[in-house]
Structure formats: structure tokens, C-alpha cells
A tleap script that builds the chain and sets N, CA, C and O, in Angstrom:
source leaprc.protein.ff14SB
mol = sequence {
  NMET SER ASP THR LEU ILE HIE GLU ASP THR
  ASP THR LYS GLN ILE SER THR GLU ASP GLY
  ASP HIE GLU ARG PHE ALA HIE TYR VAL PHE
  GLY LYS ASP ALA LYS ALA LYS VAL THR GLU
  ALA MET VAL LEU GLY THR PRO VAL LYS ALA
  LEU CYS GLY LYS GLN TRP VAL PRO SER ARG
  ASP ALA SER LYS TYR PRO VAL CYS PRO ASP
  CYS GLU ARG ILE LYS ASN ARG LEU GLN GLY
  LYS ARG GLY CASP
}
set mol.1.N position { 84.021 93.629 104.576 }
set mol.1.CA position { 85.365 93.827 104.070 }
set mol.1.C position { 86.229 92.694 104.614 }
set mol.1.O position { 86.653 92.744 105.769 }
set mol.2.N position { 86.483 91.721 103.838 }
set mol.2.CA position { 87.179 90.530 104.304 }
set mol.2.C position { 88.663 90.757 104.555 }
set mol.2.O position { 89.304 89.943 105.219 }
set mol.3.N position { 89.215 91.837 104.042 }
set mol.3.CA position { 90.643 92.104 104.220 }
set mol.3.C position { 90.921 93.044 105.386 }
set mol.3.O position { 92.020 93.587 105.494 }
set mol.4.N position { 89.954 93.237 106.244 }
set mol.4.CA position { 90.129 94.107 107.400 }
set mol.4.C position { 90.053 93.265 108.653 }
set mol.4.O position { 89.177 92.411 108.788 }
set mol.5.N position { 90.963 93.505 109.560 }
set mol.5.CA position { 91.005 92.761 110.803 }
set mol.5.C position { 90.990 93.753 111.949 }
set mol.5.O position { 91.663 94.783 111.890 }
set mol.6.N position { 90.236 93.456 112.981 }
set mol.6.CA position { 90.206 94.317 114.152 }
set mol.6.C position { 91.171 93.751 115.173 }
set mol.6.O position { 91.197 92.547 115.431 }
set mol.7.N position { 91.958 94.633 115.742 }
set mol.7.CA position { 92.815 94.207 116.837 }
set mol.7.C position { 92.972 95.330 117.826 }
set mol.7.O position { 92.882 96.500 117.453 }
set mol.8.N position { 93.207 94.998 119.097 }
set mol.8.CA position { 93.234 95.995 120.161 }
set mol.8.C position { 94.462 96.871 120.143 }
set mol.8.O position { 95.474 96.568 119.512 }
set mol.9.N position { 94.332 97.969 120.858 }
set mol.9.CA position { 95.425 98.903 121.044 }
set mol.9.C position { 95.120 99.778 122.244 }
set mol.9.O position { 93.971 99.870 122.675 }
set mol.10.N position { 96.125 100.408 122.775 }
set mol.10.CA position { 95.929 101.416 123.811 }
set mol.10.C position { 95.928 102.763 123.126 }
set mol.10.O position { 96.835 103.071 122.353 }
set mol.11.N position { 94.929 103.560 123.399 }
set mol.11.CA position { 94.792 104.869 122.774 }
set mol.11.C position { 94.586 105.903 123.862 }
set mol.11.O position { 94.266 105.551 124.997 }
set mol.12.N position { 94.762 107.164 123.539 }
set mol.12.CA position { 94.636 108.207 124.542 }
set mol.12.C position { 93.214 108.738 124.687 }
set mol.12.O position { 92.957 109.535 125.590 }
set mol.13.N position { 92.285 108.326 123.835 }
set mol.13.CA position { 90.904 108.784 123.937 }
set mol.13.C position { 90.248 108.161 125.159 }
set mol.13.O position { 90.476 106.989 125.459 }
set mol.14.N position { 89.440 108.933 125.860 }
set mol.14.CA position { 88.806 108.455 127.084 }
set mol.14.C position { 87.424 107.876 126.803 }
set mol.14.O position { 86.590 108.522 126.169 }
set mol.15.N position { 87.188 106.668 127.272 }
set mol.15.CA position { 85.877 106.041 127.230 }
set mol.15.C position { 85.654 105.374 128.570 }
set mol.15.O position { 86.579 105.281 129.377 }
set mol.16.N position { 84.463 104.917 128.816 }
set mol.16.CA position { 84.166 104.269 130.081 }
set mol.16.C position { 83.795 102.813 129.838 }
set mol.16.O position { 82.879 102.520 129.070 }
set mol.17.N position { 84.500 101.908 130.488 }
set mol.17.CA position { 84.155 100.494 130.425 }
set mol.17.C position { 84.141 99.947 131.839 }
set mol.17.O position { 84.792 100.491 132.732 }
set mol.18.N position { 83.407 98.881 132.037 }
set mol.18.CA position { 83.266 98.306 133.367 }
set mol.18.C position { 84.538 97.649 133.877 }
set mol.18.O position { 84.742 97.577 135.089 }
set mol.19.N position { 85.394 97.170 132.992 }
set mol.19.CA position { 86.585 96.443 133.436 }
set mol.19.C position { 87.778 97.354 133.725 }
set mol.19.O position { 88.864 96.865 134.036 }
set mol.20.N position { 87.592 98.671 133.627 }
set mol.20.CA position { 88.659 99.595 133.983 }
set mol.20.C position { 89.636 99.918 132.868 }
set mol.20.O position { 90.536 100.734 133.068 }
set mol.21.N position { 89.491 99.307 131.705 }
set mol.21.CA position { 90.393 99.581 130.582 }
set mol.21.C position { 89.841 100.725 129.741 }
set mol.21.O position { 89.535 100.539 128.563 }
set mol.22.N position { 89.712 101.905 130.338 }
set mol.22.CA position { 89.074 103.034 129.682 }
set mol.22.C position { 89.875 103.636 128.540 }
set mol.22.O position { 89.351 104.483 127.816 }
set mol.23.N position { 91.114 103.237 128.353 }
set mol.23.CA position { 91.913 103.791 127.266 }
set mol.23.C position { 92.142 102.796 126.132 }
set mol.23.O position { 92.958 103.059 125.247 }
set mol.24.N position { 91.469 101.704 126.135 }
set mol.24.CA position { 91.706 100.673 125.115 }
set mol.24.C position { 90.658 100.703 124.015 }
set mol.24.O position { 89.461 100.848 124.266 }
set mol.25.N position { 91.149 100.561 122.777 }
set mol.25.CA position { 90.293 100.468 121.605 }
set mol.25.C position { 90.732 99.291 120.753 }
set mol.25.O position { 91.897 98.893 120.783 }
set mol.26.N position { 89.812 98.745 120.004 }
set mol.26.CA position { 90.133 97.783 118.960 }
set mol.26.C position { 90.298 98.591 117.678 }
set mol.26.O position { 89.474 99.454 117.377 }
set mol.27.N position { 91.352 98.317 116.927 }
set mol.27.CA position { 91.627 99.047 115.690 }
set mol.27.C position { 91.535 98.111 114.493 }
set mol.27.O position { 91.739 96.903 114.609 }
set mol.28.N position { 91.223 98.699 113.339 }
set mol.28.CA position { 91.219 97.948 112.090 }
set mol.28.C position { 92.599 97.993 111.456 }
set mol.28.O position { 93.206 99.058 111.340 }
set mol.29.N position { 93.086 96.836 111.048 }
set mol.29.CA position { 94.309 96.728 110.246 }
set mol.29.C position { 93.839 96.340 108.861 }
set mol.29.O position { 93.145 95.337 108.697 }
set mol.30.N position { 94.207 97.116 107.874 }
set mol.30.CA position { 93.705 96.889 106.525 }
set mol.30.C position { 94.790 96.329 105.626 }
set mol.30.O position { 95.970 96.652 105.763 }
set mol.31.N position { 94.371 95.501 104.725 }
set mol.31.CA position { 95.293 94.985 103.726 }
set mol.31.C position { 94.934 93.575 103.329 }
set mol.31.O position { 94.199 92.872 104.023 }
set mol.32.N position { 95.460 93.190 102.223 }
set mol.32.CA position { 95.207 91.864 101.674 }
set mol.32.C position { 95.656 90.781 102.650 }
set mol.32.O position { 95.057 89.707 102.709 }
set mol.33.N position { 96.686 91.058 103.396 }
set mol.33.CA position { 97.248 90.087 104.328 }
set mol.33.C position { 97.169 90.582 105.777 }
set mol.33.O position { 98.077 90.330 106.569 }
set mol.34.N position { 96.078 91.289 106.125 }
set mol.34.CA position { 95.934 91.887 107.465 }
set mol.34.C position { 96.022 90.838 108.573 }
set mol.34.O position { 96.710 91.051 109.571 }
set mol.35.N position { 95.345 89.728 108.411 }
set mol.35.CA position { 95.361 88.693 109.447 }
set mol.35.C position { 96.776 88.149 109.642 }
set mol.35.O position { 97.215 87.950 110.775 }
set mol.36.N position { 97.477 87.913 108.560 }
set mol.36.CA position { 98.857 87.417 108.649 }
set mol.36.C position { 99.769 88.452 109.301 }
set mol.36.O position { 100.653 88.097 110.082 }
set mol.37.N position { 99.557 89.738 108.982 }
set mol.37.CA position { 100.359 90.808 109.587 }
set mol.37.C position { 100.180 90.840 111.103 }
set mol.37.O position { 101.149 90.960 111.853 }
set mol.38.N position { 98.914 90.729 111.546 }
set mol.38.CA position { 98.637 90.783 112.983 }
set mol.38.C position { 99.195 89.557 113.685 }
set mol.38.O position { 99.772 89.673 114.766 }
set mol.39.N position { 99.035 88.393 113.092 }
set mol.39.CA position { 99.567 87.159 113.680 }
set mol.39.C position { 101.082 87.254 113.804 }
set mol.39.O position { 101.640 86.938 114.855 }
set mol.40.N position { 101.739 87.681 112.756 }
set mol.40.CA position { 103.197 87.824 112.783 }
set mol.40.C position { 103.624 88.843 113.843 }
set mol.40.O position { 104.589 88.620 114.573 }
set mol.41.N position { 102.904 89.950 113.918 }
set mol.41.CA position { 103.224 90.985 114.902 }
set mol.41.C position { 103.083 90.468 116.327 }
set mol.41.O position { 103.880 90.816 117.199 }
set mol.42.N position { 102.073 89.642 116.563 }
set mol.42.CA position { 101.882 89.074 117.896 }
set mol.42.C position { 103.024 88.127 118.253 }
set mol.42.O position { 103.502 88.123 119.388 }
set mol.43.N position { 103.452 87.339 117.296 }
set mol.43.CA position { 104.514 86.355 117.538 }
set mol.43.C position { 105.881 87.031 117.683 }
set mol.43.O position { 106.650 86.711 118.589 }
set mol.44.N position { 106.167 87.955 116.793 }
set mol.44.CA position { 107.487 88.579 116.761 }
set mol.44.C position { 107.584 89.852 117.604 }
set mol.44.O position { 108.683 90.334 117.877 }
set mol.45.N position { 106.444 90.394 118.013 }
set mol.45.CA position { 106.463 91.626 118.797 }
set mol.45.C position { 106.742 92.861 117.965 }
set mol.45.O position { 107.267 93.852 118.473 }
set mol.46.N position { 106.394 92.807 116.687 }
set mol.46.CA position { 106.598 93.952 115.805 }
set mol.46.C position { 105.290 94.739 115.667 }
set mol.46.O position { 104.211 94.154 115.761 }
set mol.47.N position { 105.370 96.046 115.448 }
set mol.47.CA position { 104.152 96.848 115.352 }
set mol.47.C position { 103.432 96.683 114.016 }
set mol.47.O position { 104.038 96.359 112.994 }
set mol.48.N position { 102.111 96.918 114.057 }
set mol.48.CA position { 101.281 97.002 112.861 }
set mol.48.C position { 100.671 98.390 112.843 }
set mol.48.O position { 100.691 99.093 113.853 }
set mol.49.N position { 100.127 98.791 111.697 }
set mol.49.CA position { 99.543 100.118 111.562 }
set mol.49.C position { 98.046 99.998 111.305 }
set mol.49.O position { 97.610 99.257 110.424 }
set mol.50.N position { 97.271 100.737 112.088 }
set mol.50.CA position { 95.814 100.752 111.958 }
set mol.50.C position { 95.384 101.735 110.874 }
set mol.50.O position { 96.177 102.569 110.436 }
set mol.51.N position { 94.135 101.635 110.445 }
set mol.51.CA position { 93.592 102.566 109.459 }
set mol.51.C position { 93.728 104.012 109.915 }
set mol.51.O position { 93.959 104.903 109.098 }
set mol.52.N position { 93.586 104.248 111.211 }
set mol.52.CA position { 93.664 105.609 111.757 }
set mol.52.C position { 95.098 106.116 111.858 }
set mol.52.O position { 95.319 107.284 112.179 }
set mol.53.N position { 96.065 105.257 111.588 }
set mol.53.CA position { 97.472 105.653 111.638 }
set mol.53.C position { 98.202 105.223 112.902 }
set mol.53.O position { 99.425 105.334 112.985 }
set mol.54.N position { 97.465 104.740 113.873 }
set mol.54.CA position { 98.068 104.292 115.140 }
set mol.54.C position { 98.922 103.055 114.897 }
set mol.54.O position { 98.505 102.138 114.189 }
set mol.55.N position { 100.117 103.028 115.484 }
set mol.55.CA position { 100.978 101.854 115.401 }
set mol.55.C position { 101.086 101.241 116.784 }
set mol.55.O position { 101.237 101.952 117.777 }
set mol.56.N position { 101.008 99.915 116.848 }
set mol.56.CA position { 101.105 99.214 118.124 }
set mol.56.C position { 101.452 97.758 117.893 }
set mol.56.O position { 101.364 97.251 116.775 }
set mol.57.N position { 101.846 97.098 118.962 }
set mol.57.CA position { 102.124 95.665 118.920 }
set mol.57.C position { 100.896 94.962 119.496 }
set mol.57.O position { 100.617 95.109 120.686 }
set mol.58.N position { 100.155 94.204 118.687 }
set mol.58.CA position { 98.960 93.512 119.169 }
set mol.58.C position { 99.308 92.459 120.218 }
set mol.58.O position { 100.299 91.739 120.096 }
set mol.59.N position { 98.465 92.388 121.258 }
set mol.59.CA position { 98.748 91.408 122.302 }
set mol.59.C position { 97.501 90.909 123.028 }
set mol.59.O position { 97.600 89.971 123.819 }
set mol.60.N position { 96.332 91.503 122.786 }
set mol.60.CA position { 95.128 91.115 123.529 }
set mol.60.C position { 93.956 90.833 122.616 }
set mol.60.O position { 93.998 91.115 121.419 }
set mol.61.N position { 92.906 90.272 123.198 }
set mol.61.CA position { 91.675 89.944 122.488 }
set mol.61.C position { 90.903 91.220 122.170 }
set mol.61.O position { 90.397 91.881 123.077 }
set mol.62.N position { 90.811 91.566 120.898 }
set mol.62.CA position { 90.159 92.803 120.473 }
set mol.62.C position { 88.666 92.825 120.755 }
set mol.62.O position { 88.081 93.903 120.857 }
set mol.63.N position { 88.043 91.679 120.883 }
set mol.63.CA position { 86.591 91.642 121.093 }
set mol.63.C position { 86.182 92.224 122.438 }
set mol.63.O position { 84.999 92.480 122.660 }
set mol.64.N position { 87.121 92.436 123.329 }
set mol.64.CA position { 86.823 92.989 124.654 }
set mol.64.C position { 86.796 94.516 124.670 }
set mol.64.O position { 86.516 95.111 125.711 }
set mol.65.N position { 87.080 95.161 123.539 }
set mol.65.CA position { 87.220 96.605 123.496 }
set mol.65.C position { 86.338 97.212 122.407 }
set mol.65.O position { 86.034 96.555 121.412 }
set mol.66.N position { 85.933 98.454 122.595 }
set mol.66.CA position { 85.167 99.144 121.548 }
set mol.66.C position { 86.076 99.475 120.368 }
set mol.66.O position { 87.286 99.633 120.529 }
set mol.67.N position { 85.482 99.577 119.190 }
set mol.67.CA position { 86.244 99.889 117.985 }
set mol.67.C position { 86.606 101.371 117.972 }
set mol.67.O position { 85.793 102.225 118.325 }
set mol.68.N position { 87.812 101.657 117.568 }
set mol.68.CA position { 88.292 103.035 117.417 }
set mol.68.C position { 87.351 103.781 116.463 }
set mol.68.O position { 87.135 103.329 115.338 }
set mol.69.N position { 86.794 104.911 116.894 }
set mol.69.CA position { 85.866 105.638 116.025 }
set mol.69.C position { 86.516 106.132 114.733 }
set mol.69.O position { 85.852 106.185 113.698 }
set mol.70.N position { 87.783 106.489 114.771 }
set mol.70.CA position { 88.471 106.941 113.559 }
set mol.70.C position { 88.639 105.790 112.572 }
set mol.70.O position { 88.406 105.954 111.374 }
set mol.71.N position { 89.042 104.631 113.075 }
set mol.71.CA position { 89.166 103.452 112.203 }
set mol.71.C position { 87.808 103.092 111.592 }
set mol.71.O position { 87.725 102.747 110.413 }
set mol.72.N position { 86.756 103.173 112.394 }
set mol.72.CA position { 85.407 102.842 111.928 }
set mol.72.C position { 84.986 103.782 110.797 }
set mol.72.O position { 84.454 103.326 109.785 }
set mol.73.N position { 85.216 105.073 110.954 }
set mol.73.CA position { 84.864 106.048 109.905 }
set mol.73.C position { 85.644 105.777 108.621 }
set mol.73.O position { 85.078 105.811 107.528 }
set mol.74.N position { 86.935 105.510 108.753 }
set mol.74.CA position { 87.767 105.256 107.578 }
set mol.74.C position { 87.325 103.967 106.883 }
set mol.74.O position { 87.229 103.923 105.657 }
set mol.75.N position { 87.057 102.926 107.663 }
set mol.75.CA position { 86.594 101.661 107.090 }
set mol.75.C position { 85.292 101.864 106.323 }
set mol.75.O position { 85.126 101.342 105.221 }
set mol.76.N position { 84.372 102.622 106.910 }
set mol.76.CA position { 83.090 102.882 106.248 }
set mol.76.C position { 83.276 103.655 104.953 }
set mol.76.O position { 82.592 103.383 103.967 }
set mol.77.N position { 84.187 104.612 104.943 }
set mol.77.CA position { 84.469 105.359 103.709 }
set mol.77.C position { 85.060 104.441 102.644 }
set mol.77.O position { 84.694 104.528 101.472 }
set mol.78.N position { 85.967 103.567 103.049 }
set mol.78.CA position { 86.574 102.626 102.100 }
set mol.78.C position { 85.537 101.681 101.515 }
set mol.78.O position { 85.655 101.244 100.370 }
set mol.79.N position { 84.524 101.371 102.306 }
set mol.79.CA position { 83.467 100.476 101.851 }
set mol.79.C position { 82.347 101.243 101.132 }
set mol.79.O position { 81.389 100.636 100.654 }
set mol.80.N position { 82.468 102.561 101.058 }
set mol.80.CA position { 81.488 103.364 100.364 }
set mol.80.C position { 80.251 103.697 101.191 }
set mol.80.O position { 79.224 104.095 100.642 }
set mol.81.N position { 80.346 103.535 102.510 }
set mol.81.CA position { 79.214 103.852 103.370 }
set mol.81.C position { 79.314 105.299 103.811 }
set mol.81.O position { 80.410 105.845 103.939 }
set mol.82.N position { 78.166 105.917 104.040 }
set mol.82.CA position { 78.122 107.294 104.538 }
set mol.82.C position { 78.171 107.270 106.054 }
set mol.82.O position { 77.584 106.390 106.683 }
set mol.83.N position { 78.858 108.216 106.636 }
set mol.83.CA position { 78.943 108.331 108.089 }
set mol.83.C position { 79.014 109.767 108.498 }
set mol.83.O position { 78.832 110.663 107.674 }
set mol.84.N position { 79.281 110.007 109.792 }
set mol.84.CA position { 79.323 111.390 110.264 }
set mol.84.C position { 80.566 112.099 109.844 }
set mol.84.O position { 80.745 113.274 110.167 }
savepdb mol mol.pdb
quit
């Protein structure tokens, strides 16, 4: 899905990571201009909305965090994949 971008967020779900950031997830931002939305949000400090509905201001490298399970399920449904 080329119009989906992953970006980090702080979420209340508990996970375990070695670096101590147990509340951080990477979220999918969907849309034709998702990359531009995230870039603008990082520069201007404005929030973006993830597929799961979470709103946040992107500020960190999403590759360091696990993907939000809700965003992953929604993305898979949008792509026509079966999931749990």
C-alpha cells in the first residue's frame, strides 16, 4: 500500500522492549498524501490521525517501535488481507 506511512506514537498499550520505551508504537497514517501530512506535522507540530484513530504529533523514528496492532489489522482489511 504505497499511500500508507508508518510513524511513531505514544500509546497506552503495554509491550516490552529493551530500550525502555514500552508504551511506544508505530502507527499507520493513511491517505494519498500521507507522507506529506507526516512531514508537515513534524515541521509545524500539528497532529496527524492514524488508521486506529489515534492522533499525535510525529517526532521520532518509527522504525524503532513495533507497529500498532489495531493499525495493522485495519491496514490488512483495507488491502483485502484476512487477519484475526
